[in-house]
RODO-2510 file (C-alpha; in nm, 4 decimals, decimal comma):
residues 265
     n   res          X          Y          Z
     1     x    -0,4788    -4,9194    10,8178
     2     x    -0,6801    -4,6479    10,9312
     3     x    -1,0172    -4,7320    10,7433
     4     x    -1,0241    -4,8935    10,3944
     5     x    -0,8082    -4,7066    10,1119
     6     x    -1,0171    -4,5389     9,8297
     7     x    -0,9186    -4,4713     9,4861
     8     x    -0,7341    -4,1404     9,4544
     9     x    -0,9646    -3,8369     9,3512
    10     x    -0,8530    -3,6945     9,0217
    11     x    -0,9157    -3,3273     8,9701
    12     x    -0,7857    -3,1280     8,6919
    13     x    -0,4153    -3,0068     8,7202
    14     x    -0,5598    -2,6459     8,7252
    15     x    -0,7915    -2,7585     9,0478
    16     x    -0,4920    -2,8711     9,2218
    17     x    -0,2743    -2,5789     9,1414
    18     x    -0,5392    -2,3230     9,2586
    19     x    -0,6169    -2,5254     9,5704
    20     x    -0,2429    -2,5395     9,6693
    21     x    -0,2238    -2,1974     9,6565
    22     x     0,0902    -2,1353     9,4674
    23     x     0,3276    -1,8706     9,5796
    24     x     0,4825    -1,5943     9,3315
    25     x     0,7953    -1,5689     9,5076
    26     x     0,9069    -1,9211     9,3954
    27     x     0,8078    -2,1212     9,6885
    28     x     1,1294    -2,2188     9,8178
    29     x     1,0492    -2,1891    10,1727
    30     x     0,7990    -2,4020    10,3735
    31     x     0,4805    -2,2205    10,4821
    32     x     0,4882    -2,1499    10,8686
    33     x     0,1937    -2,3794    10,9179
    34     x     0,3538    -2,6599    10,7217
    35     x     0,6882    -2,6141    10,9221
    36     x     0,5521    -2,5888    11,2472
    37     x     0,3229    -2,9187    11,1780
    38     x     0,6412    -3,0987    11,0811
    39     x     0,8085    -2,9918    11,3831
    40     x     0,5079    -3,1062    11,5976
    41     x     0,5469    -3,4488    11,4233
    42     x     0,9255    -3,4251    11,5233
    43     x     0,8301    -3,4072    11,8898
    44     x     0,5921    -3,7005    11,8723
    45     x     0,8469    -3,9099    11,6916
    46     x     1,1089    -3,8134    11,9599
    47     x     0,8767    -3,8997    12,2508
    48     x     0,8143    -4,2453    12,0923
    49     x     1,2045    -4,2953    12,0255
    50     x     1,2455    -4,2316    12,3931
    51     x     1,0092    -4,5028    12,4892
    52     x     1,1486    -4,7545    12,2397
    53     x     1,5105    -4,6914    12,3782
    54     x     1,3868    -4,7871    12,7135
    55     x     1,1911    -5,0957    12,5940
    56     x     1,4864    -5,2221    12,4066
    57     x     1,7111    -5,1787    12,7097
    58     x     1,4754    -5,3329    12,9289
    59     x     1,4753    -5,0040    13,1295
    60     x     1,1547    -4,8932    13,3446
    61     x     0,9406    -4,6338    13,2034
    62     x     0,8751    -4,4631    13,5049
    63     x     1,1080    -4,1725    13,4568
    64     x     0,9280    -4,0970    13,1371
    65     x     0,6071    -4,0352    13,3263
    66     x     0,7709    -3,8232    13,5773
    67     x     0,9322    -3,6111    13,3262
    68     x     0,6065    -3,5631    13,1432
    69     x     0,4291    -3,4583    13,4650
    70     x     0,0563    -3,4364    13,4054
    71     x     0,1385    -3,4191    13,0392
    72     x     0,1067    -3,7202    12,8130
    73     x     0,4185    -3,9296    12,7500
    74     x     0,3848    -3,8796    12,3709
    75     x     0,2417    -3,5236    12,3257
    76     x    -0,0394    -3,4723    12,1139
    77     x    -0,2575    -3,1987    12,2458
    78     x    -0,3161    -2,8882    12,0475
    79     x    -0,2832    -3,0544    11,7011
    80     x    -0,6236    -2,9047    11,5982
    81     x    -0,4591    -2,5710    11,5406
    82     x    -0,2730    -2,6794    11,2308
    83     x    -0,6065    -2,7590    11,0435
    84     x    -0,7983    -2,4374    11,1395
    85     x    -0,7530    -2,0775    11,0226
    86     x    -0,9281    -1,7598    10,9407
    87     x    -0,9657    -1,6681    10,5845
    88     x    -0,9213    -1,2820    10,4632
    89     x    -1,3050    -1,2472    10,4781
    90     x    -1,3039    -1,3558    10,8355
    91     x    -1,4727    -1,6891    10,7758
    92     x    -1,3389    -2,0189    10,9061
    93     x    -1,1164    -2,2332    10,6749
    94     x    -0,9875    -2,5865    10,6970
    95     x    -0,6574    -2,7599    10,5826
    96     x    -0,6646    -3,1068    10,4196
    97     x    -0,3166    -3,2764    10,3261
    98     x    -0,2998    -3,5158    10,0139
    99     x    -0,0502    -3,7315     9,9160
   100     x     0,0281    -3,7188     9,5290
   101     x     0,2374    -3,9639     9,3411
   102     x     0,2631    -3,7679     9,0113
   103     x     0,0990    -3,4407     9,0772
   104     x    -0,1963    -3,5437     8,8736
   105     x    -0,4034    -3,6925     9,1350
   106     x    -0,4842    -3,6482     9,5161
   107     x    -0,5060    -3,9197     9,7593
   108     x    -0,6611    -3,8257    10,1135
   109     x    -0,4823    -4,1087    10,2910
   110     x    -0,2396    -3,8213    10,4426
   111     x    -0,4917    -3,6655    10,6429
   112     x    -0,6039    -4,0216    10,7603
   113     x    -0,2364    -4,1054    10,8701
   114     x    -0,2202    -3,7881    11,0552
   115     x    -0,5526    -3,8998    11,2648
   116     x    -0,4033    -4,2374    11,3100
   117     x    -0,0663    -4,1056    11,4370
   118     x    -0,2544    -3,9130    11,7175
   119     x    -0,4698    -4,2375    11,7909
   120     x    -0,1371    -4,4537    11,8462
   121     x    -0,0117    -4,1670    12,0872
   122     x    -0,3510    -4,2132    12,2927
   123     x    -0,2864    -4,6036    12,2869
   124     x     0,0872    -4,5607    12,3888
   125     x    -0,0048    -4,3120    12,6894
   126     x    -0,2741    -4,5607    12,8287
   127     x    -0,0568    -4,8730    12,7941
   128     x     0,2539    -4,6873    12,9400
   129     x     0,0597    -4,6116    13,2568
   130     x    -0,0529    -4,9760    13,2733
   131     x     0,2958    -5,0911    13,2567
   132     x     0,3924    -4,8739    13,5464
   133     x     0,1079    -4,9918    13,7557
   134     x     0,1720    -5,3424    13,6686
   135     x    -0,1581    -5,4091    13,5119
   136     x    -0,0233    -5,4592    13,1658
   137     x    -0,0674    -5,7976    13,0224
   138     x     0,1924    -5,9794    12,7530
   139     x    -0,0517    -5,9211    12,4632
   140     x    -0,0834    -5,5398    12,5674
   141     x     0,2952    -5,5124    12,5842
   142     x     0,3039    -5,6276    12,2145
   143     x     0,0507    -5,3741    12,1350
   144     x     0,2530    -5,0903    12,2981
   145     x     0,5771    -5,1862    12,0949
   146     x     0,3567    -5,2000    11,7845
   147     x     0,2100    -4,8504    11,8606
   148     x     0,5389    -4,7117    11,9471
   149     x     0,6920    -4,8348    11,6359
   150     x     0,4121    -4,7261    11,4069
   151     x     0,4365    -4,3645    11,5581
   152     x     0,8182    -4,3419    11,4728
   153     x     0,7696    -4,4985    11,1179
   154     x     0,4487    -4,3069    11,0166
   155     x     0,5972    -3,9597    11,1656
   156     x     0,9117    -4,0321    10,9669
   157     x     0,7019    -4,0760    10,6740
   158     x     0,4958    -3,7780    10,7142
   159     x     0,7533    -3,5369    10,8204
   160     x     0,9477    -3,6067    10,5139
   161     x     0,6491    -3,5216    10,2618
   162     x     0,5744    -3,2170    10,4712
   163     x     0,9268    -3,0916    10,4708
   164     x     0,9333    -3,1598    10,0938
   165     x     0,6029    -2,9696    10,0199
   166     x     0,7915    -2,6473     9,9009
   167     x     0,9608    -2,8694     9,6069
   168     x     0,6095    -3,0535     9,5628
   169     x     0,4526    -2,7154     9,5186
   170     x     0,7404    -2,6085     9,2482
   171     x     0,6712    -2,9177     9,0657
   172     x     0,3079    -2,8697     9,0899
   173     x     0,3096    -2,5220     8,9493
   174     x     0,5946    -2,6493     8,6783
   175     x     0,8532    -2,4406     8,8226
   176     x     1,0961    -2,7226     8,7992
   177     x     1,1166    -2,8882     8,4780
   178     x     1,3405    -3,1214     8,2868
   179     x     1,6850    -3,2305     8,4240
   180     x     1,6456    -3,0020     8,7265
   181     x     1,3111    -3,1672     8,7999
   182     x     1,4517    -3,5239     8,7442
   183     x     1,7510    -3,4453     8,9887
   184     x     1,5506    -3,2871     9,2650
   185     x     1,3182    -3,5945     9,2762
   186     x     1,6230    -3,8085     9,2976
   187     x     1,7200    -3,6106     9,6205
   188     x     1,3660    -3,5952     9,7461
   189     x     1,3694    -3,9810     9,7156
   190     x     1,7405    -4,0256     9,8573
   191     x     1,6705    -3,7969    10,1610
   192     x     1,3851    -4,0085    10,2577
   193     x     1,5923    -4,3273    10,2403
   194     x     1,8458    -4,1468    10,4881
   195     x     1,5387    -4,0696    10,7152
   196     x     1,3913    -4,4198    10,6874
   197     x     1,7554    -4,5523    10,8031
   198     x     1,7704    -4,3309    11,1089
   199     x     1,4107    -4,4496    11,2005
   200     x     1,5147    -4,8248    11,1678
   201     x     1,8077    -4,7339    11,4717
   202     x     1,5285    -4,6362    11,7055
   203     x     1,2567    -4,8692    11,6429
   204     x     1,1928    -5,1775    11,8833
   205     x     1,1346    -5,3889    11,5864
   206     x     1,2722    -5,2248    11,2800
   207     x     1,2115    -5,5177    11,0435
   208     x     0,8501    -5,4253    11,0441
   209     x     0,9073    -5,0597    10,9059
   210     x     0,7780    -5,0963    10,5462
   211     x     0,4743    -5,2660    10,6754
   212     x     0,3870    -4,9448    10,9171
   213     x     0,4437    -4,6633    10,6374
   214     x     0,1507    -4,6199    10,3942
   215     x     0,3877    -4,6549    10,0658
   216     x     0,7260    -4,8082    10,0094
   217     x     0,8350    -4,4583     9,8443
   218     x     0,7837    -4,1147     9,9443
   219     x     0,5064    -3,9157     9,7969
   220     x     0,4423    -3,5465     9,7259
   221     x     0,2187    -3,3535     9,9397
   222     x    -0,0351    -3,1020     9,8530
   223     x    -0,2207    -2,8740    10,0994
   224     x    -0,5835    -2,7725     9,9981
   225     x    -0,7820    -2,5080    10,2186
   226     x    -1,1699    -2,5595    10,2475
   227     x    -1,4531    -2,3838    10,3978
   228     x    -1,7054    -2,4958    10,6249
   229     x    -1,8976    -2,7969    10,5118
   230     x    -2,2060    -2,9644    10,6602
   231     x    -2,0805    -3,3144    10,8297
   232     x    -1,7279    -3,2068    10,8640
   233     x    -1,5526    -3,3551    11,1805
   234     x    -1,2410    -3,3412    11,3815
   235     x    -1,1175    -3,6568    11,4726
   236     x    -0,8237    -3,7049    11,7068
   237     x    -0,7978    -3,3156    11,6157
   238     x    -0,7563    -3,3613    11,2577
   239     x    -0,9987    -3,1974    11,0199
   240     x    -1,2113    -3,3978    10,7632
   241     x    -1,4662    -3,2693    10,5277
   242     x    -1,7612    -3,4672    10,4646
   243     x    -1,6609    -3,6740    10,1887
   244     x    -1,3591    -3,7951    10,3804
   245     x    -1,5727    -3,8694    10,6815
   246     x    -1,7760    -4,1035    10,4819
   247     x    -1,5004    -4,2737    10,2986
   248     x    -1,1800    -4,2890    10,5457
   249     x    -1,3122    -4,2991    10,8994
   250     x    -1,3549    -4,6493    10,9776
   251     x    -1,5758    -4,7875    11,2492
   252     x    -1,2549    -4,9306    11,4325
   253     x    -1,1461    -4,5562    11,4414
   254     x    -1,4618    -4,4398    11,5747
   255     x    -1,4653    -4,7085    11,8483
   256     x    -1,1070    -4,7103    11,9548
   257     x    -0,9887    -4,3763    11,8763
   258     x    -1,1118    -4,0796    12,0959
   259     x    -1,2850    -3,7741    11,9259
   260     x    -1,1031    -3,5288    12,1056
   261     x    -1,2446    -3,1852    11,9626
   262     x    -1,5942    -3,0930    11,8502
   263     x    -1,6477    -3,0205    11,4497
   264     x    -1,6566    -2,6622    11,5431
   265     x    -1,4345    -2,6355    11,8375
***
């Protein structure tokens, strides 16, 4: 995993509600930022699926590089825009995404998963170039397959959480209760299972899916906005406040994943 897992934070429910920024209109639509981030991850997943298809069919990857031109085979540039915004007073504010199992506690692993997704794209792009130039070793070929499959699995998981965030907000703010909440939760889980089935069809090694996603069942997602803090960083374009930098960014990530954007870039 991307760094060691830490116990979830447990702020009061009122704190989470305020941080999530509930909408008075019922919250039935995704916020533009969340919808665009989900679409962005869909693009990464589609890029990875195209590579997986060629690997499974033992087809050369040259055409993928040719089609991409000067762009990476798996596109990840510009992801930092999803984590930066300007508050009403003109100051900078930053977004952090948390998983939640019960809407009573927050798990910062979601933000780490987003950064790890980009790190896997960086790995794939480098290894594809090596494969085309004939310098890829057998061991690196296995690494390429693992990274491609990880992108497919993790992006599937994250996209489901992102696209279910309006439902998550409705639960958080208690707009849904009783039988309606139970029924919609069942639908949330079932749609994830369908997404997982589709992901399995595209992976090179589908048997590894459950080992590549952060949890076996889908988690709700909470978006929290923060102002500038000393020690914050952008790792692979993904924002981390200082407390998450200290607890979630492992030494291996620092050594092996490019830090693409400066903290205030």
